[in-house]
N, C-alpha and C positions, 0 to 999 in steps of 0.2 A: 419484520426484519428489514432494516434500512440498508445496512452495509456492514463493513468490517473495519478492522484496525489492527495495529500491532503494539505490543507493550514496549515502552521505552525504559521505564523504571517503575518503582513501586507506586508512583503517583500519576504517571502520564501515559496517554495513549496517542499514537500517531494515526491519522486517517486523512481522507480527502475532504476538502472544504465543501464539495458539492453534495456530499451525503446528507448534511443537515442544512443545506442552503435555504430550503423553504421553511425552516422551523425557527432558526435562531433569532430572527428579527422580532418575534412576537413575545410580549411580556409573559413571564412564567413558563416559558417553553421548556426550561431545563427539567422541570418536575415531571414532564411527560415521557421522558426517555430513561432507559436503563442500559448500562454497559455490562455485557456478560463476558466472562473470561473462563478459560479452561474447558471450552466446549469441543467435544469430538463427535458426539451424537446430539443433534438438535431436537429439543422437545417440539412436538408437532401439534399438541392440543392443550387447552388451558389448564386442565387439572392433572396433566401428566406429571409424575414424580420427577423432580430435578435431581440428577446424579450429584454425588458429593464432590465431584471434580469441578462443577460449575459454581462460580461465584458471581454475584450480581451487585453492581454499584450504581449509585446515582451519579449525575454529572455535576461536579463542583464548579467547573469553569470551562468555557469553550472559547478557543482563540483561532479563528480562521486567519489566513494570511491577509495582511492589511490591503494588499493590492488585488485580491481576488474579487471578481465581479462577474456574475453569470445570470443577469436578469433575463436574457433571451434564451438561456439554456444551451448555448452552443460555444461558450467560451470556457476553456479549461486551463488558462494560464494561471500559475500560482495556485494550483488545485491541491492545497495542503492545509491541514488544520491540526490543532492539538486539543485533547480533552483531558482535563484534570479530574481525577476521580473524587467523588464525594463519599458519603457514608455507604457502607455495605448493607445490602438487604438480605434477609433470609428467604426461604422458599414461599413464605406467606406474605412477602413484600413488606416486612416489618424492618425498620432501620435497626442495625446492630451496633452502630457507633464507629467501627473501624473504617478509616478512609484511606487505606493503602493496601497494596497486594502483599500476600505472603508467597514467596517463590517456592516452587517445587517441580516435580516431574511434569505436571500438566500446565503450569503457569510459570513462564520465564521470559526475560526480555530478549529482544532481538539485537544483534550487533548492527551498528551504523557505520557507513563509510567515513573516512577522514577523521576518525576519533582514536585510532590506535588500539581499539579493542580487539581487532581481528587481524587486519593486514598491517604489518609493521613496515618501517622505512627500508629494512633489509630486503623486503620482498618487492619493493618498487624498483624492478629492474627490467631491462628490455630483453629481447630474445637471446642476446649474447651475454646476459648476466651483468650488464653495465648499469649502474645505478641511474635512475631517472631523476633523482634528487640532486640538485646542484647547490653549492654554497650560496647563501644569500637569498634563496627562494623564500617567498612569503608562504604563510599557511594556505592561502587560497590557491597559490600556484601549485603547491604540493598536492592539494586536494584535486586539482584538475588532472594531474598525472595519475592519481589513484583512480579517478573516475574513468579515464581512458582504459585502464586495465580491466575494469568491471564491464564496460559497455562495448569495447572494441572486439574485433575478430569474431563476429557472429556468435557471441557468447550464449550459452544456454542457461536459462534461469528457471526457477520453480515458483508457480503461483499456487496459493492455497485459498480455499473458501467454500462457502455453501451455496454458490450461485445457481441461477436458473439452469435447468438440465437439458432443455431442448432448443437448440439454436435455429431449428426450422420454424418455430413459432414466432411470428413477428407481426406487429410490435408486441413486446412483453408488457402486459397490463396487470393490474391487481388480480384479475380473474384468471389469466393464463400463467401467472408467475408460479413456477414449480421449482423451488429451491431444494437442494440436496438435503437429505436427512443426516448424512454423515459428512464429516470434513473430507474434502477431496483435494488432490494435488494434481497439477498439470505441468508438463515440461513445455517451455516456450523458447523461442530463439529470437534474439535481438536482431532487428533489421538495421541496415545502415541508415544514417541520418538522412541522406539524400532520398532514399526510398520512402522513409517516413514522411518527408515533406511532399513528395509527389503524390503519395496515397492520400494525404490530408487534403491536397488540392482536389483530388477526385471526389472525396466525400463532400467537400464544400460545394462543388459545382453540380455533381450528379445527384446528390441526395438533399440538396437545398439546405445545407448547414452553412449559411452565409457568413457567420462570424467565427467559425472554427479555424484556428490558425496554429500550425506547428511551430514550436520555438525550441531553443537550446535547453530550456528547462524541462523538456520532455524527452522521452524516447518511445519507440514502438516495437512491438513483437508480433511475430507470426507463430503458427503452430510449430512445436518442436518435432512433430511427426508429419512428414509431407503427405502421408496417406490418410490423415485424420484432420477433422475440423476441431481445433482446440483453441480456446480463448476465454478471457474473462467475460462474464455476463452479469445481468442484473442480480444484485445481492452480493457480488464480489467487490463492489465499489469500496474504495478506501483501504482494501486489504493489501498485504505485502507481497512483493515479488522479491525473491532472494537468490543469491548466487553463492555457491560453495567456494570457500577459500581454504587451501591447505597450507599449513606451516612448512616452509622449506627446511626447517630445522628438526621438527618432531614428526611431521606427517599428519598431525592432528588437523581435523577440519572444523571450521565454524561457518555459519551462514550469515551473510551480510545482506541487509535490506537495501537493494539498489533502487527500488521503485515502489510507487503506490498506484493501485488500480484507479485510473482516472476516467477514460472515455473509450467507448467502443461502439461500433455500428454493426448490429446483427451478430454479435457474439463471436466474431472471428470468421463468419461465413464467407464474406467477400473482401474484408479489409482487415488490416492489422489492428491490434488494440493499442491504446496510448496510455502512457504511464508517467506520473510525475517523477522527475529525476531527483532522488533524495539528496544526493551529494551537493546539489546546488543550494540546499537550504540548511545545511548543518549549523552554520553560525546562528541562524535564527532559532533553530530547535534548541540549541544549547543555551542561548540567552533567555529563552522563555521558561525552560524546564529547570534551570539551575537557580532561578531568581527566588 
């Protein structure tokens, strides 16, 4: 298990570029990996029966961000990638022909910011109910206002994944890697950007991560419970962090993916985790997945 991702539509998965960073440059690598969806309980041995909710697909195409480069392992700028699904496999790893998802209770797409699928312009208001959208604003300017609503005010967000279970074991190697059998969720709290930058400086100097730099294309989070160590860990990479948004008209809620699990040091033990800011990449996501 390399990492995670989120479903954008019937053909595309959103993930972090570093998840497949060591693989995609080699000829024929696509054939070595499978994308699994609909997993709530993870199979743990080779011949274990796969539940009917789990669907497995080959990778039809892989598109990391054009400016992503992580040769030294410490750079996470533009840590975002798209996976196009190939043919589906059955439990015997035989191709079945279908190359798109069928949505249902266990398999469904996530909402993205700045697309109008969840938060509408009517909801883009300040604390006094005054609209944040002004006449003549470009789509990118509107998106920045929406981004602020998601990430400001110490917002609480939810992480899901099958990541490593023991933050006291470090470093996490293939031998010590202990992923969860069941899908888990964790409550995180978004840190202020200045704090994220300061803690990134500490990681760079104290832990010898010489090229790690915090940018506006990222945000960071601490544990949502001050009494517990909670954070993303190995195996959660590329997975979504989402925030609940409620309609001011109906009260109905939807979940918007605000971030992608990108980088963390010791699984939240001493430092916040760092996440790719999805709102900054909406035009790119749309242009690649709608083509």
